[in-house]
KEKE-3310 file (N, C-alpha, C; in steps of 0.2 Angstrom, whole numbers, plus 5000, padded with zeros to 4 digits):
npx = (5004:5003:5007:5003:5007:4994:4992:5002:5001:4996:5008:5014:5010:5020:5029:5044:5060:5069:5084:5089:5098:5108:5117:5115:5110:5102:5091:5086:5074:5070:5074:5066:5053:5054:5055:5042:5034:5038:5035:5021:5018:5019:5031:5044:5055:5071:5080:5097:5107:5119:5123:5125:5126:5134:5138:5147:5157:5159:5165:5171:5175:5174:5177:5162:5160:5157:5145:5151:5145:5128:5117:5112:5101:5098:5094:5098:5106:5122:5135:5128:5127:5138:5131:5113:5095:5078:5067:5054:5051:5059:5065:5071:5087:5103:5120:5136:5146:5152:5143:5144:5149:5138:5128:5134:5134:5120:5116:5123:5120:5108:5098:5096:5089:5076:5072:5070:5083:5094:5093:5082:5084:5093:5091:5095:5096:5082:5094:5099:5100:5106:5115:5125:5134:5151:5150:5145:5156:5160:5149:5141:5129:5129:5140:5136:5126:5133:5142:5132:5129:5141:5150:5141:5133:5119:5105:5104:5098:5102:5095:5092:5088:5084:5079:5078:5085:5095:5085:5075:5068:5057:5050:5038:5034:5042:5035:5042:5049:5040:5035:5047:5049:5038:5041:5052:5047:5038:5047:5055:5045:5042:5054:5055:5043:5046:5053:5065:5082:5083:5092:5106:5121:5133:5128:5121:5108:5108:5098:5091:5080:5071:5068:5056:5043:5031:5023:5026:5029:5023:5018:5020:5015:5017:5030:5042:5052:5068:5079:5097:5114:5128:5140:5146:5147:5162:5165:5169:5176:5170:5161:5146:5129:5115:5103:5089:5075:5077:5091:5108:5115:5113:5105:5115:5115:5117:5111:5098:5094:5094:5084:5069:5055:5047:5057:5065:5081:5088:5101:5112:5124:5140:5145:5157:5166:5159:5156:5149:5138:5139:5132:5125:5121:5114:5103:5097:5091:5083:5074:5068:5062:5054:5039:5039:5048:5052:5056:5067:5060)
npy = (4994:5011:5027:5041:5059:5068:5082:5088:5084:5093:5099:5091:5093:5100:5092:5083:5078:5064:5057:5042:5034:5023:5016:5003:4995:4990:4982:4983:4985:4999:5008:5004:5007:5021:5024:5020:5029:5042:5041:5039:5052:5059:5062:5059:5045:5038:5024:5021:5011:5002:4985:4977:4977:4991:4998:5010:5014:5027:5040:5033:5027:5016:5007:4999:4982:4965:4954:4942:4934:4932:4946:4956:4948:4939:4946:4947:4936:4927:4932:4942:4957:4972:4983:4985:4982:4981:4970:4971:4983:4995:5007:5004:5001:4993:4995:4988:4992:5005:5017:5031:5029:5023:5033:5042:5035:5034:5047:5051:5041:5033:5042:5050:5042:5042:5055:5072:5079:5083:5076:5084:5084:5074:5060:5050:5034:5029:5026:5011:5013:5026:5041:5050:5065:5061:5049:5053:5055:5043:5036:5028:5032:5045:5049:5046:5056:5068:5067:5070:5083:5090:5087:5084:5095:5094:5097:5089:5076:5067:5053:5045:5032:5027:5015:4997:4984:4976:4972:4962:4967:4960:4954:4955:4971:4981:4991:5003:5006:5011:5022:5030:5032:5040:5051:5055:5058:5069:5079:5081:5085:5098:5105:5105:5113:5125:5131:5134:5140:5123:5120:5129:5131:5117:5112:5100:5091:5083:5071:5063:5051:5048:5034:5021:5012:4998:5004:5017:5033:5029:5033:5044:5057:5058:5063:5077:5089:5095:5108:5106:5103:5095:5091:5091:5107:5116:5125:5142:5141:5135:5144:5154:5147:5149:5160:5154:5147:5155:5154:5155:5144:5129:5113:5098:5084:5073:5077:5079:5066:5060:5066:5066:5059:5061:5064:5071:5075:5089:5093:5105:5103:5105:5100:5098:5095:5088:5094:5105:5118:5136:5149:5157:5149:5140:5148:5150:5137:5137:5147:5141:5130:5134:5134:5121:5116:5113:5117:5110:5105)
npz = (5000:4996:5004:5001:5002:5001:5002:4995:4982:4971:4967:4958:4946:4938:4929:4926:4918:4925:4930:4938:4951:4962:4976:4980:4971:4956:4957:4969:4982:4986:4976:4966:4971:4972:4959:4954:4962:4958:4945:4946:4951:4940:4933:4921:4922:4922:4926:4930:4937:4948:4944:4954:4972:4977:4988:4998:4989:4986:4975:4965:4949:4935:4920:4913:4913:4906:4914:4926:4934:4940:4941:4955:4966:4957:4945:4933:4921:4923:4912:4906:4896:4899:4901:4903:4902:4909:4901:4900:4905:4899:4904:4916:4920:4921:4925:4925:4935:4946:4956:4953:4939:4934:4935:4926:4914:4913:4911:4900:4890:4892:4896:4884:4876:4880:4884:4878:4877:4890:4907:4919:4932:4944:4955:4969:4977:4987:4999:5008:5024:5034:5027:5034:5040:5041:5033:5021:5013:5008:5003:4990:4985:4987:4980:4967:4966:4968:4957:4946:4950:4950:4940:4928:4929:4933:4943:4959:4971:4985:4993:5008:5020:5037:5041:5036:5026:5013:5000:4989:4973:4970:4980:4994:4996:5008:5022:5025:5013:5004:5012:5012:4998:4995:5003:4997:4984:4987:4992:4980:4972:4978:4976:4962:4960:4965:4955:4941:4942:4948:4959:4965:4955:4956:4968:4979:4987:5003:5009:5023:5030:5044:5056:5052:5058:5062:5071:5073:5065:5053:5041:5027:5030:5043:5045:5046:5038:5041:5039:5038:5042:5035:5041:5058:5066:5070:5085:5085:5073:5062:5049:5051:5048:5037:5044:5053:5061:5072:5074:5069:5067:5060:5064:5065:5054:5062:5074:5070:5067:5079:5086:5095:5087:5071:5058:5044:5038:5029:5020:5013:5001:4995:4979:4974:4984:4994:5005:5017:5010:5009:5019:5010:4999:5007:5010:4998:4996:5007:5005:4993:4998:5009:5018:5018:5026:5044:5061:5073:5089)
capx = (5000:5006:5005:5005:5005:4989:4992:5007:5000:4996:5014:5016:5008:5026:5033:5051:5064:5073:5088:5089:5103:5109:5123:5112:5109:5096:5085:5084:5067:5069:5075:5060:5048:5054:5054:5035:5031:5039:5031:5014:5017:5019:5038:5047:5060:5075:5085:5103:5110:5124:5121:5125:5127:5141:5138:5153:5161:5160:5164:5175:5173:5178:5173:5158:5162:5151:5144:5154:5140:5122:5116:5110:5094:5097:5090:5100:5110:5129:5137:5125:5132:5140:5125:5107:5089:5073:5064:5047:5051:5066:5067:5075:5093:5109:5127:5140:5151:5151:5137:5146:5149:5131:5125:5137:5131:5113:5115:5125:5118:5102:5093:5094:5084:5069:5071:5072:5088:5097:5088:5081:5085:5095:5090:5099:5093:5084:5099:5097:5103:5108:5122:5125:5141:5157:5147:5144:5162:5161:5143:5140:5123:5131:5144:5132:5122:5138:5144:5127:5129:5147:5153:5136:5129:5112:5103:5104:5096:5103:5090:5094:5083:5087:5076:5078:5090:5095:5078:5074:5062:5051:5047:5033:5037:5041:5032:5047:5051:5034:5036:5053:5048:5033:5044:5057:5043:5036:5053:5056:5040:5043:5060:5053:5038:5050:5056:5072:5086:5080:5097:5112:5127:5137:5125:5116:5104:5108:5092:5091:5074:5071:5066:5049:5041:5024:5019:5028:5032:5021:5016:5024:5012:5020:5037:5043:5058:5072:5086:5102:5121:5131:5145:5146:5151:5167:5165:5174:5180:5165:5157:5139:5125:5109:5099:5083:5073:5080:5098:5113:5118:5109:5107:5118:5111:5117:5106:5091:5093:5094:5078:5063:5049:5048:5061:5070:5086:5089:5107:5114:5131:5144:5146:5164:5170:5155:5156:5143:5138:5139:5125:5121:5118:5109:5098:5093:5087:5078:5069:5064:5057:5049:5035:5039:5053:5050:5061:5067:5058)
capy = (5000:5017:5032:5048:5065:5071:5089:5090:5081:5098:5101:5086:5096:5102:5085:5084:5072:5063:5051:5039:5029:5022:5011:4997:4990:4992:4977:4984:4988:5006:5012:5003:5010:5028:5024:5020:5034:5048:5040:5041:5059:5063:5063:5054:5043:5033:5021:5018:5010:4997:4979:4974:4981:4994:5002:5012:5015:5034:5043:5029:5025:5011:5005:4994:4975:4960:4950:4935:4931:4935:4953:4955:4945:4935:4950:4946:4930:4927:4933:4947:4962:4977:4987:4981:4984:4976:4969:4973:4990:4997:5013:5001:4999:4992:4996:4984:4997:5009:5021:5037:5027:5022:5040:5045:5032:5036:5054:5052:5036:5031:5047:5053:5037:5043:5062:5077:5083:5081:5076:5090:5082:5068:5058:5044:5031:5030:5022:5007:5016:5033:5043:5057:5067:5058:5044:5056:5055:5036:5034:5028:5035:5052:5049:5047:5063:5073:5067:5073:5090:5094:5085:5085:5101:5093:5097:5082:5075:5060:5051:5039:5030:5024:5008:4993:4980:4974:4968:4962:4971:4955:4952:4959:4978:4983:4998:5009:5007:5015:5028:5033:5034:5045:5057:5058:5061:5075:5084:5082:5090:5104:5108:5107:5118:5131:5134:5134:5134:5119:5121:5132:5127:5113:5110:5094:5090:5076:5070:5057:5050:5044:5027:5019:5005:4996:5008:5024:5035:5024:5037:5050:5063:5059:5066:5084:5090:5100:5111:5104:5103:5088:5090:5095:5113:5117:5131:5147:5140:5135:5150:5154:5145:5153:5161:5151:5144:5159:5153:5155:5137:5123:5107:5093:5078:5068:5080:5078:5059:5058:5069:5062:5061:5058:5069:5070:5081:5091:5097:5108:5101:5108:5094:5097:5093:5085:5098:5110:5124:5142:5152:5160:5143:5137:5152:5149:5131:5138:5151:5137:5125:5138:5131:5114:5115:5114:5118:5105:5107)
capz = (5000:4996:5008:4998:5006:4996:5002:4991:4975:4966:4965:4953:4939:4935:4928:4924:4917:4930:4930:4945:4953:4969:4977:4983:4965:4952:4958:4976:4982:4987:4970:4962:4974:4970:4952:4953:4965:4954:4939:4948:4952:4933:4931:4917:4926:4919:4931:4928:4943:4947:4943:4961:4978:4977:4994:5001:4984:4985:4968:4961:4943:4931:4913:4914:4910:4906:4920:4926:4939:4940:4944:4962:4967:4950:4941:4926:4921:4922:4905:4903:4894:4904:4902:4900:4905:4910:4894:4901:4907:4897:4908:4922:4917:4925:4923:4929:4937:4952:4956:4949:4932:4932:4934:4920:4908:4913:4909:4893:4885:4893:4896:4877:4873:4883:4885:4873:4880:4896:4912:4922:4939:4946:4961:4970:4983:4994:5001:5014:5029:5034:5025:5038:5042:5037:5029:5014:5009:5006:5000:4983:4983:4987:4974:4960:4966:4967:4950:4942:4951:4949:4933:4923:4930:4934:4950:4962:4978:4987:4998:5012:5025:5042:5042:5031:5024:5006:4999:4982:4971:4968:4987:4997:4998:5015:5023:5025:5006:5002:5015:5009:4991:4995:5006:4992:4979:4990:4992:4973:4969:4981:4973:4955:4960:4966:4948:4939:4943:4954:4964:4962:4952:4960:4974:4980:4994:5006:5013:5027:5033:5051:5056:5051:5061:5062:5076:5073:5058:5048:5035:5025:5033:5050:5045:5045:5035:5044:5036:5043:5040:5034:5046:5064:5066:5075:5088:5083:5067:5056:5048:5052:5043:5036:5050:5053:5067:5078:5075:5064:5067:5058:5067:5061:5052:5068:5079:5068:5067:5087:5089:5096:5082:5064:5055:5039:5038:5022:5020:5007:5000:4989:4976:4972:4990:4998:5012:5018:5006:5013:5021:5005:4996:5011:5010:4992:4997:5012:5001:4989:5002:5013:5023:5018:5032:5051:5066:5078:5095)
cpx = (5004:5003:5007:5002:5000:4990:4997:5006:4999:5003:5017:5014:5014:5030:5039:5054:5069:5077:5089:5094:5103:5116:5121:5110:5102:5090:5083:5078:5066:5070:5069:5054:5048:5053:5046:5032:5032:5035:5023:5013:5018:5026:5040:5054:5064:5080:5091:5107:5115:5120:5120:5126:5134:5141:5145:5158:5162:5159:5169:5172:5177:5173:5169:5161:5156:5151:5147:5150:5134:5121:5113:5103:5093:5093:5092:5105:5118:5130:5133:5130:5133:5135:5119:5101:5084:5069:5057:5046:5058:5069:5071:5081:5098:5115:5132:5146:5149:5145:5138:5146:5142:5127:5128:5134:5124:5112:5117:5122:5111:5097:5091:5089:5077:5067:5073:5077:5090:5092:5088:5084:5088:5093:5093:5096:5085:5089:5097:5102:5105:5115:5122:5132:5146:5155:5146:5150:5163:5155:5143:5134:5124:5135:5141:5128:5127:5141:5139:5128:5135:5150:5148:5132:5121:5110:5102:5102:5098:5098:5093:5089:5086:5085:5077:5085:5090:5089:5077:5068:5056:5048:5042:5036:5036:5038:5036:5049:5046:5034:5041:5052:5043:5036:5049:5053:5041:5041:5055:5051:5040:5049:5058:5048:5041:5053:5063:5076:5084:5085:5102:5117:5131:5134:5120:5113:5106:5103:5092:5084:5075:5068:5058:5048:5033:5020:5020:5031:5030:5019:5020:5022:5015:5027:5037:5051:5062:5078:5091:5109:5124:5135:5144:5150:5156:5167:5171:5177:5175:5161:5149:5135:5119:5105:5091:5081:5076:5088:5102:5117:5113:5110:5111:5114:5111:5112:5099:5089:5092:5087:5073:5057:5051:5051:5065:5075:5087:5095:5109:5122:5134:5147:5154:5168:5166:5155:5150:5143:5138:5132:5121:5117:5112:5102:5094:5088:5081:5072:5064:5059:5052:5046:5035:5044:5050:5056:5061:5064:5063)
cpy = (5006:5022:5039:5054:5069:5079:5092:5088:5087:5100:5097:5088:5098:5096:5087:5077:5070:5057:5049:5034:5028:5018:5004:4992:4991:4988:4978:4987:4995:5010:5010:5006:5018:5029:5025:5026:5041:5047:5042:5048:5063:5064:5057:5052:5038:5031:5019:5017:5003:4990:4975:4979:4984:4999:5004:5013:5022:5036:5039:5027:5020:5010:4999:4987:4970:4956:4944:4931:4935:4942:4951:4952:4941:4939:4950:4940:4932:4928:4938:4953:4967:4981:4984:4984:4979:4976:4971:4980:4993:5003:5010:4998:4998:4994:4992:4988:5000:5014:5028:5035:5026:5028:5043:5042:5033:5043:5054:5047:5034:5036:5050:5048:5039:5051:5066:5082:5080:5080:5083:5090:5075:5066:5051:5041:5029:5024:5017:5009:5023:5035:5050:5058:5064:5053:5047:5055:5048:5033:5034:5032:5043:5053:5050:5054:5068:5073:5071:5081:5093:5093:5086:5091:5100:5093:5090:5082:5068:5059:5045:5038:5026:5016:5004:4989:4978:4969:4968:4965:4966:4952:4957:4966:4980:4990:5004:5011:5012:5022:5033:5036:5040:5051:5060:5061:5068:5080:5086:5087:5097:5108:5110:5113:5125:5135:5133:5140:5130:5120:5125:5128:5123:5111:5104:5094:5083:5075:5063:5057:5046:5037:5026:5012:5004:5001:5015:5026:5031:5027:5043:5057:5064:5063:5074:5085:5096:5102:5109:5105:5096:5087:5094:5101:5113:5124:5136:5147:5139:5141:5149:5151:5150:5154:5158:5148:5148:5158:5154:5149:5132:5117:5102:5088:5073:5070:5078:5070:5056:5061:5065:5064:5058:5064:5067:5076:5082:5096:5099:5107:5104:5101:5092:5094:5089:5088:5102:5116:5130:5144:5154:5155:5140:5141:5151:5143:5133:5142:5146:5132:5128:5134:5124:5111:5116:5115:5112:5108:5109)
cpz = (5000:5000:5005:5002:5001:4996:4997:4983:4970:4963:4959:4946:4935:4934:4924:4922:4922:4929:4937:4946:4960:4970:4979:4977:4962:4954:4966:4977:4982:4980:4965:4964:4972:4963:4951:4956:4961:4948:4940:4949:4945:4930:4926:4920:4922:4925:4928:4934:4943:4947:4949:4966:4977:4983:4996:4996:4982:4978:4964:4954:4939:4925:4915:4910:4910:4913:4920:4931:4938:4943:4951:4962:4960:4945:4934:4926:4921:4914:4902:4901:4900:4906:4899:4903:4905:4903:4894:4902:4906:4901:4914:4919:4923:4922:4928:4931:4944:4951:4952:4941:4930:4931:4927:4914:4908:4909:4901:4888:4886:4893:4889:4874:4875:4883:4879:4876:4886:4902:4916:4929:4940:4953:4962:4977:4982:4996:5007:5019:5028:5030:5028:5040:5038:5032:5021:5010:5005:5003:4993:4980:4983:4981:4968:4960:4964:4960:4945:4943:4949:4942:4927:4923:4930:4941:4953:4969:4979:4993:5001:5018:5031:5042:5035:5030:5016:5005:4991:4980:4970:4974:4989:4999:5005:5016:5022:5018:5003:5005:5013:5002:4991:4998:5000:4986:4981:4990:4985:4970:4972:4977:4966:4955:4961:4960:4947:4941:4949:4960:4961:4959:4957:4967:4974:4986:4996:5011:5017:5031:5039:5050:5055:5054:5060:5066:5076:5067:5053:5041:5033:5028:5040:5050:5043:5043:5039:5040:5041:5039:5040:5040:5052:5064:5072:5078:5086:5077:5061:5055:5049:5046:5042:5042:5049:5059:5073:5079:5069:5063:5065:5062:5062:5059:5058:5073:5077:5069:5075:5090:5090:5091:5076:5060:5049:5038:5030:5022:5013:5006:4994:4986:4975:4978:4995:5005:5012:5014:5011:5015:5015:5001:5000:5011:5004:4993:5002:5009:4997:4993:5006:5018:5023:5024:5039:5055:5071:5085:5100)
residu = (MET:HIS:PHE:ARG:ASN:LEU:ALA:LEU:TRP:PRO:LEU:ALA:ALA:GLN:ALA:VAL:ASN:ILE:ILE:SER:SER:ASN:ASP:ASP:GLY:TRP:ALA:GLU:VAL:ASN:ILE:ARG:ALA:LEU:PHE:GLU:SER:LEU:GLY:ASP:SER:GLY:HIS:SER:VAL:VAL:VAL:SER:ALA:PRO:ALA:GLU:ASN:GLN:SER:GLY:THR:GLY:SER:ILE:GLN:LYS:THR:PRO:THR:ALA:LEU:THR:LYS:PRO:CYS:GLU:PHE:ASP:SER:CYS:PRO:SER:GLY:SER:PRO:ALA:VAL:GLY:TYR:ASN:SER:SER:GLU:PRO:ARG:LEU:GLY:TYR:VAL:ASN:SER:TYR:PRO:ALA:THR:SER:MET:LYS:TYR:GLY:ILE:GLU:SER:ARG:ALA:PRO:GLN:PHE:PHE:ASP:GLY:SER:PRO:ASP:LEU:ALA:VAL:THR:GLY:PRO:ASN:VAL:GLY:TYR:ASN:ILE:GLY:LEU:GLU:ALA:TYR:PHE:SER:GLY:THR:VAL:GLY:ALA:ALA:THR:TYR:ALA:ALA:HIS:THR:ALA:GLY:ILE:PRO:ALA:ILE:ALA:PHE:SER:GLY:SER:THR:GLY:SER:GLN:THR:SER:TRP:ASN:THR:THR:ARG:PRO:LEU:TYR:SER:ASP:VAL:TYR:ALA:ASP:LEU:ALA:THR:ASN:LEU:THR:ASN:GLN:VAL:VAL:ALA:ALA:GLY:LYS:PRO:TYR:LEU:PRO:ASN:ASP:ILE:TRP:LEU:ASN:VAL:ASN:PHE:GLY:SER:VAL:SER:ASP:SER:GLU:CYS:THR:ASN:SER:GLU:ASP:PHE:SER:PHE:VAL:LEU:SER:ARG:ILE:HIS:VAL:ALA:ILE:PRO:LEU:ILE:THR:PRO:ASP:ASP:VAL:THR:THR:CYS:GLY:SER:SER:ARG:LEU:PRO:SER:GLU:ILE:GLU:VAL:SER:LEU:ALA:SER:GLY:CYS:TYR:ALA:SER:VAL:SER:VAL:GLY:LEU:ALA:SER:SER:LYS:SER:ASP:ALA:ASN:ALA:THR:MET:GLN:GLY:VAL:VAL:LEU:ASN:LYS:LEU:GLY:ASN:PHE:LEU:THR:CYS:LEU:PRO)
# end
């Protein structure tokens, strides 16, 4: 069952072309749930993701090679070509390489087959597990997003969720997967509705969703989005952040993850370095997201 935030559905009227990737693999349930959710919201989506789990590979790239073993969850047989796609849904494609290479191939080779021009937006994930703080440097989900933003000049959002484990696309879909897909779609719609440029040059958003259980945070409507920073600020050294919620210091992603309640952190990152963007760039995103954001109590 899908849990859509109906209050935000009107934003979906502005449909865009989206390239999607991850580091957990093209057959992992989260990327498939997001593919469906974005499509249901009216967007045109093409998936170009690794043939198998490539978690923790950061921004590494390599030339794709033919499969010497089956794709993850037996989603393609051993001996399959270096790049391929689902025969019944050709917009679902794999690349036997790292996440950044999968994004590169998706932008340069896959997207032109379906879009009239380059993708308008890149999304990655939702990753299985948080990508907060220093984890951003090693995350393939972040690596794919920062490749799109920095090298290809395409606005990018990396999504990650606390709950879950590696799960095949063809099993019963977990509740958290649908909730995270809905949350990612809602934020994507908000960014698109705010108009072009969707994000400043060389900027990506690092978004982390809190835990989902059978009794708490069971619906996308339960969650609130909080503007945050990727790395913990160093007193007297780290420059001020954008002023919001009565403070010139944003909460870190770690702080948001530890807060009591159902929260998602939204950090504004500099793609070239995977560090926090300055207060000016944070302010651009703050203005775009507006009332979509809330303050921690």
